[in-house]
N, C-alpha and C positions, 0 to 999 in steps of 0.2 A: 930630311924634309921636315920642316916645322909642323907641329901638330896644332890644329886650331881648336880652341875650346868652343863648345856649343854656346849659343847666345844667352846672355843673362836677361833676367826679366825686365821688361820695360818699367819705367818709373811709375806709371799709373797702376801697373799690376802689382808692384810692391805696395803701393798705397792700399790697394784692395785687400792685400793680406794683412796689412797693419790693422785694418778695421776688424779682422777676424780674431786676432789674438791680442787685442789692444790692452794696454795699460800704461805704456810710456808715450811715445810721440803720437800715437793714434792707432791707431793701430796701423736675287738678290732676289736675286729677288725671290723672297719666300712669301707666299701669300697665305694669310690665315683664313681658314674657313669660318665664316660667320655662322651664328646659330641659325639664322634664317635660311642660309644656303643648305645647312644640314637638313632642314625640313623639306626644302625643295628637292634635294637629292633623294630623300626618302620617298617622296611622292612619285618621282620619276621611276624609282625602283619598283614601286607598286604598279605603276602604269605599264611597265615593260615586263612585268613578271611572267606573262604568258609566253614570252619568247624563250625558246630553249637555247642553251649554250651551244648545242650541236648545230642548230640552224644558223646561229650567229657566225660560228667559226667557218662553216662551209660556204655559206652564201655571201658573207661580207667580202671574201677574197675573190668572189666570182666576177670575172670581167664581163660586162654587157656584150653579148655576142655581136651586136651591130657596131660596137665602138670603133673597130678598125676600119669600118666602111662609112663612118659618119659623114665625111666630106664628099662622098660619092653618091650618097642616097638622096632621094628627093625630099621635098618639104614635108610630106606626110610622115616619113620616118623620122625626120628631124623633130617634128612636134612630139612624136611618140617618145623619142629619147629625151626630149626636154622634160616631159611629164614624169618620165621614169627617174630622171636625175633629181627633179624637185622632190619626189617621194623619198628618194634616198637621202636627200639633204635633211628632210624632216626627221627621218630616223636617226641621222647622224647627230642632229641637234639634241634629240632626246638622250641618245646614248652618251653624248659628250657630257651632258649634265650628270648622268649616272656615274661616269668615269672620273669626275672631278676628284673623287676621293682617292684615286690611284696616283695622283701627282705626288712628287717627292717634296719633302719639307714638313716641318712641324705644323700641325693644325689643331684647332679646337673642334672636337666632336661633342656637341652639347656642352657640358661643363668639364669635359675631360680632354687633356692633351694627348694626342696620338701621333704616330710616326716620329717618335723621339728615338733617334739612332745614336747609340753609344758604341764607338768603334775602338777596338784595342789595336795598337800599332804592331806591325811585324817585328819591331825592335824589342818587344816585351816577351820574355821567356814564358813558357806555359806555366800557369799556376791557376788551377780551377777555383781557388779561393777568391780570385778577383771577381769571378762571375757572381758569387754569393754576396760579396761586399758591395758590388754595384747594385744588386737587387735590394739589399738592405738600405743603401743610401737613398735610392729613388723612392722606396716605400716609405721611409721615414720622412723624406722631403715632401712627399705627396700630402701628408697630414699637416706639415708646417705650412705648405702653400695654401691648403684649404683654409686654415685659420688666419693666415696673413692677409688674404683678400676677401674678407667677409664671407667665407664659406662658399665661394662661387666656383672655384676651379681646383683641379687636382690632376695628377698624372694617371692617365687611364691605361695607356699601352706604351711599351718601350721595347726596342729591339737591340740586342747586344751582338755586335759583329766581332767575331774572334779571328785571329790571323790565320792565313792559309796553312801554316806549318803546325798548328796545334792539332793534337790527336784527340779524338772523341767520337763516340757513336751517337750522342744525343744532340749533335749540331745539325740543324736543317739547312738546306741550300739557300744561300742569300739570293735576293731578287735584285732590286735596284740599289741596295745599300752599298756604300763604299766609304773607305776611310777619308778620302779627299772631300767628300760632301757631308760627312757626319758633323753634327753640331756639338757633339760631346766626344772628346777624344781622351783615351788613356795612353800615355806615352811616357818614355823615360824623361827624367828631369835634367835640367842643366845643373851640373855640380856646384856652380857658383851661387845658386839661390835655394837649393834644397827642394823640398817636396810640396811647396805651396801651390794650391789651386789658383787659377786666374782665368780671365776671359779675354780673348783676343778681340778687342773692341775698338774700332777706329772710325765709326760713323758719327753723325750728328746726334744731338739729344733726341731720344725716341726711336733711333734707328737700331735695327737688330745687329748684334755682334756676329763675329765670324764663327767662333767655337769656344767651348770651355775646355781647358786642359787640366786633367787630373793626372797624378803620377801613381804608379803601382804602389810605391812606398806609402803614400798618403792613405790609400785605401786599405792596405794590409796591416799597417802599424797602428794598433788601437791606442797606444799611449799618446799619439799625436792629437787625439780628441781633447786631451787635457789642455793642449796649447791652442788649438784652433776652435774647439767647440764641436758640437754635434755635426756629423757629416751631412745629415739631412738638412740642417739649417744652412750650412755652408753651400750646399747644392742650390737651395732657394736663393741665397745671396747671389751666386753666380748666374742662376737662371734669370734673375732680374736684369743683370748686365746683358745677357745674351738675347733675351726675348723682347725686353721692353726698352732697352737703350738708356738705362739710368746709370749713374756714376756713384763713386764712393763719396761718403760724407766725412771722411777723414783726410788728413794731408800729412804725409811723412816729412815733407820739406818745410811745412809751416804748421807745426803742431800747436802753436800758440798765437794769439792775436790780441790786440788791444780792444777793449769795449768799455765805454763809459768810465774811462780813466783807470780801469783795472786790467787784469790779464785773464783771458779765458782760454780753455783748451778747445781746439778745433773738433767739434762734435755736433751731432744732431740726435736727439734733441738736447737742449740745455738742462732738461730734467735729470740727465745722468750726472751724478755727483762724482767729482774727482778731487784728488789732492796732488800737489806737486812736490817731488823730491828728486835729489840726485842720489845715486847709489855709489858708494865708495868701493874701492877695490877690496876692502875688508868686509863688505856686505852691510855696512851701516847706512842709515838714511840721514841726509843732511839737507839743509835749506838750499834751494836752487840759487845759482848765481845768475846775475843779470848782465847781458851783453850791453856795454855802453853805447854801441852803435845802433842797436835796434830797440833798446829798452825792453827786450823780451828775454825769457830764460835762455841760457846758453844751451849748446847742443846736448850736453849730458843730462839736462833736466828731463824727467819723465813724469807722467801723471798716472796715478793709481786709483783704482776703484774697487768697490765691493762687488764681487761677482754675483752676489745674491740680492742686490738692491732691487727695489720695486720700480720698474719702468718697462714699458712694453715696446718702445721703439728706440733705435731703428735698426732694421735688418741690414741696411746699407752702411751703417756705422759699426755696429757691434753685435754681429750674429752669435758670437760666443757667449754673450751674457745670457744667463739662464732665463731671465724674465722677458727678454726681447722676443716678441712674437709677430710684429707687424712693421709696416713701413711708415716713414715720417709723413704726417699730414700737414696741410697748410697751417693749421692753427698752432702747431708746435714746431714748425720748420725754423731752423736757425739760419736766417738769410745772411747774417754777418760772417759766418764761418768761411774761411778762405779754402774751401774744398772744391773738388772737381764737379760735384753736383751743382753748386752755385755758379761756377764758372761756365759750364756748358749749358745748363738748363734754366738757372735763375728761378727755380720753382721747386716745390716739394716733390719727393719721389712718387708719392701717391698720385699727385696731380699729373705727372708725366705718364704714369701707367694708364690712367683712365682718360687722358685727353690727347696724348701724342703717340702712344705705342701702336704697334700693328694690331693689337687686340682691343683697342679702345672701344670700338663699337660693340663688340661681343660682351666685354666686361660691363658696360653700362646697361646692356639689355638683359643679361643673364640674371636669373633669380637665384638666391642662395639655395643650396641643397637642403632637403628636409632632414637629412641624417648624414653622419660622416660617410665619406666615400669608401668604396671597396678598395682593397690593395690593387696596385697596378698589375696588369698581366705582362708577362715577359716572353720573348722569343730569343733563342740563341742561334745565330746563323753563321755560316762560313762560306767563303768562296775559295775552293781548293785550287782551281786552275783557271787561267784566263782563256776564254773561248770566244773567238771573233769571226764574224762572217762579213766579208766585203761585198756589198751589193752595188754594182757599178752600172751606170747609165751608158748605153752604147746606141742610143737613138740617133736619128739623123742630125739633130742639132749639135751633137757632140763631135761631128766630123771636123777634121782639120786640127787646129792647135789644141782644142779642148781635149780630144781623146789622147793626144800626146802628153799634155800636162797631167792628165789623170794617170797615165802609165808611169810618168816620172815620179809623181808624188806617192803612188801606191808602192812603187819600187823602193823609194826611200823608207817608207813605213815598214816594209817587209825586211829590208836589209839592215836598217839601223835603229828602228824604234821598238817593234814588237819584241818582247822578251823571250828568252829560251824557255822551252817546255810549254809555251802557249800553243793552243790549237787554232788553226786558221782555215777557213773555207772561202771560196770565191764564187760569186754569182754575177752574171750579166743579164741585163734586161733591155728590151726595146719593144718590138711587137710581141715577141715571146720572151720567156725567161729560160735560162739554161745554167747548169752547174759547170763551172770550169775546174773547180777542185773541191772535193769533199774535205771534211775536217782533217787537217794534217798537223801532226805535232812538230814544232820547230825544235829540231834536235841538233842541227849543224848548219854551217854556211851552205852546204850542198842543198839541204832542204829549202833554205831561203831562196837560193837561186832557181831551184826547180819551180817554186811557186811564182817567182817573178816571170819566168818564161810563159806562164799560163795567162798572164794579164791580157785583157782584150786590146786589140790594136786597130780594129775596124768598126766604124759606126754606120748605122742606117736603120730606118724603121720608125715606128711610133714610140710613145713613152708610156707604156703600161706599167705604172708603178706598183699596183696591187699584185701583179704577177711576180715582180721582183721581190716584194716583201714576203709573199707566200713561199716562194722558192727558198729564200734565205732562212725563214723560220723552219722549213722542213730540214734544211741542212743542220741547223742547230739542234734539232730534236733527235738526230740520228745517234748521238752518243748515249743519251740517257732518257729519251722519251719526252723531254721538255726543253724550253729555252730559258728557264729561270736563271737569272743572273748572268746569262751570256750577253755578248755585245753584237750589235749590228752597226756597221759604218755604211750609211746609205747616202750615195752621191748621185745628184741629178742636176741638170741644167735647165729644165723647162717645166711647163705645166703638164699635168698628167693627161694623157689621152683618155684613160679610164677615170672613174670617179674615186679618187684617193680618199675622199671624206668617208667613204663606206668602209674601207679596210683599215683605216688608222685605229679605230677603237679596238679591234681585235689584236692588232699589233701591240698596242699598249697592254692589253690584257694578258699577252703572252708571258710577261714578266721579264722580258729582255731589256737591256739598256740600249737605247737607240740613239746613236750620234748621227746627226743629219748635216750634210754639206750642200748648201744651195749655191751651185756654181754659175749663177747668173741672176740678174735682177728679175727674171721672169719665173724663177723656180717656185713651185707650189708653196703657198703660205702655211699649209698644214705641217710642213717640216718643222717649224718652230714649236708647235704644240706637241708634236710627237717626241721631240727631244726633251722638252720641259717636263712632260708627264712620266718620263721613264728614267730620269736622272742622267740623261745623256747631255752632250754638248751640241749647241746649234752654231754652225759657222757658215759665213757667207763670203767665201773668197771670190775675188774677181778673176777674170781670165786674162788680164793684162800680163804680157810675157815678162815684164820687168818687176812685177810686184812680188813674185815668189809666194803669194798668199796660199795657194793650194798646198805647196810643200809645207808651209808653216802649219796649216790646218791639220794635216796628217800627223805632223810631228807632235802636236799638242794632245793627241788622242791616247793618253796614257791613263792607266787606272791604278792610282797609288795605293799602296798598302801601308804607307808611313815610312817605309825604308827607302830613302832617296838614294842610297848608295848604289842600288841596282838599276836606277832609272836614267835614261839618256837626258843630257842637258844640251840645249841649243845655244851655242856660243855666238853664232852670227847668222844673219839672213839678210842679204842685201842684193839689190839689182840695179842695172843701169842700161841705157841704150847709148851705144858709142861706136865710133869707127876708129877709136884710138885706144889708149891704155885705160884699163879698169884696175885701179890700185887700192890697197887698204891694208889695215893691220887687224889681226885677231889675237887677243891675249889669252893664252892658256895659263890659268892661274894654278896655284898649288893644291887646290881642292879637286881638280880634274886632270885628265891626261890619258885615261884608259879608253880604248876603242875610239880614238879620234879619227874623224873622216872629214875631208873637204869634198864637196860635191859641186861641180861647175856645170851649169846648163847653158847651152848656146842656142840661138834661134835658127841660124842658117848655116854658117861656115865655121869649121873647126878652128878655134883660136889657139894662139900660143899661150901656154900656162907656165908660170914660174912661181913656186912657193918656197920661201926661205925660212929656215928654222932660226931660233934665237942664237944658235951658235954659228950661223952662217952657212949651213948646208943648204943646197938648192935642189929642189925636186922639180923635174920637168916631165914632159909627156911620157918619157920612157919609164918613169916610176909609177905611172898612173894607168888605170884601166879606162878604155874608151868604148862606150856603147854607141855605135854610129846610128842605130835605129832610134834610140832614145835621145840622141844628141846630148849625151852626158859624159863628163869626165870625172873620175873619182880617184882621190888619193886617200889611201888608208895608211895611217901611221902605225908601223909595227910596234908592239910593246907599249911603253908609256911615252907619250909625246913630251918633248922638252918643255919645261915651264918658262914662260916669257912671251915676248911678242913675235908672232909669226906674220910675215909680210907676204902678200900675194900681189902678183902683177900679171894681168891677163890682157893680151893684145888682140883686138879685133881688127881684121884686115879690111872688113867692110862694115857698114852701119848695120848693127844688129843688137838684139837684147841679150844681156848676159846676167846670170844670177849666181850667187855663191851661198851655200849652206854649210855650216860647220857644226858638228855635234861631237860630244865627248861624254865620258862617264867618270865617276869618282875613281881615284887611283888606289886609295887605301880603304880597307873595310871599316876603319874607325874614324875616318875623316869625311863627313858628309859634304857634298858639293854646295857651293853658293847657288841658290835658285831664285827665280823671280816668278811671281804669280800675279796676274793682272785680271781685273774685271771692272765692270760698271756697277754703280749702286742700283741701277734699274735695268731690266731687260726690255721694258716697254715704257714709252714716254709720249705724252700728248703735248709736250712743250711748255706746259704751264709751270713746271718745276724744273730747276736745273738738274742736270745729271752730273755725277762725280766719277772721275777715273781714279782707280786705285792700283798701285803696284807695290807689292810687298817683296822686299829684297832681304834674304836671310840665309844663314847657314844653320840648318836644323832650326832651332827656335831663337837663334841669336841674330839681332838686327844688324844689317849692314848700312852704315850711315855715310853721308857726304858723297854719295854716288851721283852721277849725272844720268837722269832718267827722262826719256822722251817718249811720248805716246803719239801714235799716228792713227787718226780716226778717219776712215774713208767710207763714204756712202756708196750705195749701189749705182748712183748716177755719176760718180766720179769726183764728187766734192771731197777735197782732202783738207784736214785740219790737224796741225801739229802743235802739241802742247808740251812744255817742260813741266814735269811733275815735281813738286816740292815737298820737303820734309821739315817745314819751318814752324809747324804748330799754328798756322794762321790760315784764314780763308777756309778752303775745303779740308785742309790737313788738321786732324784732331790733335795730334801730339808731336812735339818737336823731337827729332833724333830717335824715332822708334823704328826706323827702317821701312816705314810705310809712306810712300810718296803719293801725293794726291793733287787734284786740280779740278775745278768746276769745268764742265763742258757746256757751252751755251750756243754754239753755232750749229744747232740741230737742223737737219733737213729730212723731209719725208722719205720713208723707206727704210731698208735694212742698212746697217753700217757695220764695218769690221773694226777690230781693235788690235793694235800691235804695239808692244812696248820694247824699247831698246835701252839697255843699261850698260854704262861703261865707267871705268876708272882708269884713265891713262895719264893722270897728272899727280898720282900719289896722295890724293886727299882722302880717299875712302878708308874707313876703319870698321872693325867689328865693335859695336857699342858694348860698353860694360857699365851699365847703370845700376848702382846698388845703393839702397837706402837702408840703414840698420833697422831690423825688425823690432817688434814690440812684445811685451809680455803681459800676461794677465795679473800675475802676482809674483813678487820677487821671491818669496819663500818657496813657491811651488814650481815656478817656471823661470829659470834664470834667462837673461837676455841672450839672444843668439849671438855668436861671435861675429864681429864685423868682418866683412870680406872686402878687400881692396884689390881691385883689378883694373889695370890701366887699359885703355882702348888699344887694340892690336891693329897694326897696319895690314891691310888686305893685299896690297900689291895690285898691279894692273889686271883687270879682267873685263870681259864683255859677255853679255847675255841678251837673248831676245825671248819674248813670250807672246803668244797669241791668246787673247781672251775671247770669250763667247761673243757672238754678234748680238746686236740689239736693234730694236725696231722703234721707229719714231712715226707717229701720225699726228701732225700738228693740228691743234684745234682751230687755228687761223692760218693765214698765209705765211706768217713769219713767227719766230719765237717771241715770247713776251719780253718786254723791256725789263731786264733784271736789275734791281738796285745794287748798290755796293754791298759786299758781304758784311755780316755782323762781325765786329771786332771782338775777339775772345781772349786777348792777352793784355788788356789794359792794366797798367800798374801805376801806382802813385806813391810819392814820397814827399814829405814836408821838410823843407830846408829853411829854418827860421820862419819868415812870413811868406816864403815862396813855395809853390807846389811844382814838382817835377813829374810830368806824365810821360809814359812810354807805351807804345803800341806798334803793331805791324800795320802798314798802310793797306787799306782795301782798294778795290779797283772801281772803275766806272761801271762795269758789269761784273758783279761779284768780285772774284779775285784777279780780274784781268783789266788792264788799262789803268787810268788814273781818275780818282774821284774828283768832283768839283770843289767841295768844301766840307768842313767839319763843324758840328755844333757840339760844344762841350758844356756840361752843366754839373753843378755840385750841390750838395745839401748836407745838413747835419743828420737827416733822417733817411736811412737806406731805403725803406719801403716806399717813401714818397717818391724818391728818384726812380725806383723800380717800376712803380705803377703809374706815376704821373710825371714823366720825364720833363715835359714842358713847364712844369711848375718849379723846377729847380733853378738855382741861381746861374745865370749864363756867364760863361767865361768869354772874354774878348778874344776872338780868333782871327781878326782882320789881317794880322801879320803872318798867319799860317797858311801856306799853300801845300795842299796834299802832294805827296810824292807818288811815284809809280807803285803799283800793287806789289807787295812783298818787301818794300823798303822799311827800314826802321824809322819810326817817327819818335822824336824826343824833343819836348818843348817845356819851357818853364813859364809859369804864369804867376802874376801877383793878383790876389783875390781882393785887394783893397780892404782887407779886414785884419785886425790883430788876432793872430791865432794863439789862444791861451794854452798854457800847459795842461795836458790831459784831454785836449780836444781831439776828436776823431771826425774826419770829413770823408764823404763819399763822392765819387766821380763817375760819370758815364759819358759816352760819346755816341753821336749818330753821324753818319756820312750821307752826302747827297750827290747825285750825279747831274749831268747836264739837262736831263729831262725832269729834274726836281723830284726824282724818286729817292726816297729815304731808306736807309738801312734800318734793320732792327737795332734797338738799343744795345750797346755793348755790355760785356760783363761789368759789374760794378766794382770799381777798385776803391780800397779804403786806405787812408793814411792817418796816422796819429802823431801828435806832438807830445812826447813824453820826455821831460827833462830828468836826468839822473838825480836822485835824492839820497838822503842817508839811509832810507829804508825802502826797498823796492815795493812798488804798489802791486796789488793783486796776488802776492804770495802770502796768503793769510796763515797757512799752517807753519808753526815754528820748526826749525831744524831739530833733529833729535837722533840719538844713536839707537839702533834697533835693540842692542843688548840691554842698554839702560832702560828702554821702554818696557821690555819683557820683565826685567827684575822689579821695576817699580810696580807694575801691575800685580806681580806675585805678592809683594809686601803688602800692598793695599788689600788684597784678597784675604791674607792671613789675619790682618788687624780686624777687618770687618767680621770675619768668622769668630774671632775671640770675643768681640763685643757681643755678638749674637748669643754665644754660649753663656756668657756671664748674665746677660739680661734674662735669658730663659730660666736659668737656675734661680734667679731672684724671685721671679714671679710664681714659682712653684708653690710658695706658701699661701697663695690666694686660693680662692674657691676654684673648683675644677672647671666650671663654665667660663669664669673670668680668665683662668689660665689659658684655656684653649683659644679664646678670642684674642687675648693680648699676644700670645705667641705667634699667631697667624699674622697679626699686624706688623710686629717687629721683623718677622722673617721676610715679609714682603718688602718692608722698608730696606732691609739689608740687601735684598736682591736688587732693588731699584738703585741703591747706592753703588752696588758692585758694577752695574752696567751703565751707570751714568757717564 
């Protein structure tokens, strides 16, 4: 079996590293707490100070004793209950404001960042030095951050999550922290790119990134600081990517560009002084060669700088330079540099942080600290064992198909999803709540089957959710007295009969992670908040028998430790209503095959089932288990499933719904499976801004490219929208071929919506990406260039995957979504061919990246800033012959500007698009093109070529001669008077020193 390498770093992340050790080529929804909110929270805390915690825990779970008789009582009792409910809601509102601080995600508490979670992967062997190094990095970074942003912010609190298998007595129990939701991760590196830190960042300018990735080697090997610079400053560099959505100011692919007839290094700011050389195999320096095609230095050309030169910016270009302490401001920003910051943002890093980032309001209102901040405080936590309680609704509205679907999905979770050695309890609730199983350790298949037999099968009664929550928390507390870090899977299909708003705050305070499943469009809205504030997932599967959404929801409820080898992977989930054949293909690729199962669910009548392996073996009902009560047929493949295409044929003899779910796990301990993770960029939307669907397809950290990715978004009212997600670097997609597939979602409707993604490669196009750009060095003598790594993309072979993302909520501000203009073009490029200009870009759509725009407006200028800030004042290009193509198409057009383009001329170009409603897009990125004719001496390379050895010898000779002259002169003047001698000696010595360093 072939071994698959773990993915190499994406191109933009390489560029990030280049900035750090540069001297050659260069080198969702998470809500921020505003300062004002902190004041409100503090006031509420003071207001509610007289409430005792004992009173809260006991009374908030108490069900109103008239609740179950509400509909039978007279109007007087109804009024009493109404008043009582209103009082409870007031208490709830106050408590909710108090509990805002318990929500997961990084926040600003005054001037300090808190809830910063740094998670160490289970792949990392125990080394307690890592904990100390993390603390040192964050502590050092806190001071750098304080100075970088006008002394306004620092790191106040951080939590370090260590793997379950690490041993130690000083680790406290983790609460809602998990590796999957940590914003800073410590994990093993891909061997193809080494130990470089980077940020997984694929949103728009100003949008938060996904996570920062550090390697254990980077943190433990102190010699790497000579190459990368201070760990604290590198942390601030990555923090700016993660928190504020800024980009690198270097470009490994375009380290040089033309400017005013000369050649400049891609950098920010231009105050950083550089010299250009090529380094020969013998270690000597020579003048850079010029590529006749581009009139720029060839690939071997590197630029060098003085590590100790005086310049304070920019952290996003060169954090390793000692003098760099801040971000690039508008007055020094290099708008011409062809870097990612200009391409994505078209403004200075400082401007993005203070005008576009999640912290923009707080940063503008915060006052500088009066003195340097205290060191951050740290907690080291650990989750030893997964503990889960299923709290299942068996009220009257669950009767019929819903209780059966709940039983089928919970069975799938217990049989195929929950890991060995986890502890599981089961609670049911309706009018009352009862325990079906206390916490039981999953130690064998027999244990799993015994739990499955206890699942509820009958529904009836009211929906007293608080009783269910209270009972579930009691079960979780039985093992060690609390529910900290334990999980609740809470499923319900209706509105609470009791007042759930009263008991939700205490459930949040328990410290448990609460996943909520709203199994109808009438399910209580508090479920969303309960999941959000505890680090759980909120899912809203529908109850259509062909959708399979409840099965998908339970399958997605894993708690990753970073070791995907041990986690189940869903290969397929599909359904249909038919009275004939239900056929298809599931590809079992070479990264999976262990514990493979096919689960077929039928609606009414037992169908005929045939499953054929790649080698032609056919499995029928005689090879499968049939649960008549659950209407489920299961095929478990013994050992390792054959790799290749498995074909299924299911024959329904009557019209009925059929679904198929296929899961598997990694086959080899050193070959991680291909996985897909999907989510929306927002969990809540009012329709005024478009939403974005993301799906990341990878093997470990290695991107999988050229896959076919489809997203299905279904509202609770039944509206279905299907989108093909793209990895083309245009529209909603930030970077091409990075394994992250994206698309704008504009067809929003009121209410909750579900998200499901299906990925496949059954035509041989998909590959593991291998994007490598040679690294940079700070100084040739101290840090030789990293050896180049050449790795061809590897074919993946056929595979299929599905994933369910968290549900999202839409509440439109009007009757329909806004009329979105075409998306901003971000990949415009320009080339001058004699007196003709060739422009290339990816076509936008009528609505963002969908449909076809009506027209383009193209303008050019000699002045980049004029075009950037006053687009309409640029020279207009005649586009009457240009008809926009469908969104995502490649646009390539030549234009004659009716001017003679002189040698040494640089022109700038930009594009706006317009739709049928005359809505215009934002101005595109500004592309530049220069006409540079080859000459006898390359322009812009001012420093002469020289041999390093000759240079050193020459300096030594000059130094000896100067010293000899000084000695002779000093001896001569000794004959003069003592006072004159002293004065003259001082003068000559100073002159000699000045000559020496001239």
